C-alpha positions, 0 to 999 in steps of 0.5 A: 181899202175901199174900191169902186169896179167898173163891171161893165169893163169885166162883163164886155171883156167876158163875152167878146174872150170868153165862148158864146158856147158856153150856155145854161141848161136853157141854152142862154149864154152865160158866159159873160157871166160866168167871166165876172162872176169869176173874175169878182169872186177870184177878186174878193177872196185876193184882194179881202177888201173891206170895203167894195162897189160894183158900179154899172153903166146904165143906158139911157140913150138920147139922156146920158150924160156923156152924150150931152157934153159929147154927142159923138159918144159911141155914135158908131156903136151896136148896140148889146145883143138880147143874150148880152143885155141878159147877161148883164140884167144877170151880172147885176144879180150877183 
């Protein structure tokens, strides 16, 4: 069985559901990193997939294919805060 995981969904879910007070020794928030890593570990343990691909949205602003098709895509969404951007980088590393 092959699984494709939309990572951004789980990173955002963790960001909004786990308190931001969860930090690393340098006081950087790690709530989204923890939640995403926990999800991925639980998934791998439970499903024991033969193949897995984890996909992240690429932030390319106005050059995004979705924006070309539908200009209002994410038009009312605020940019991700720096604390979340840092965690996305760390989640990609996981």
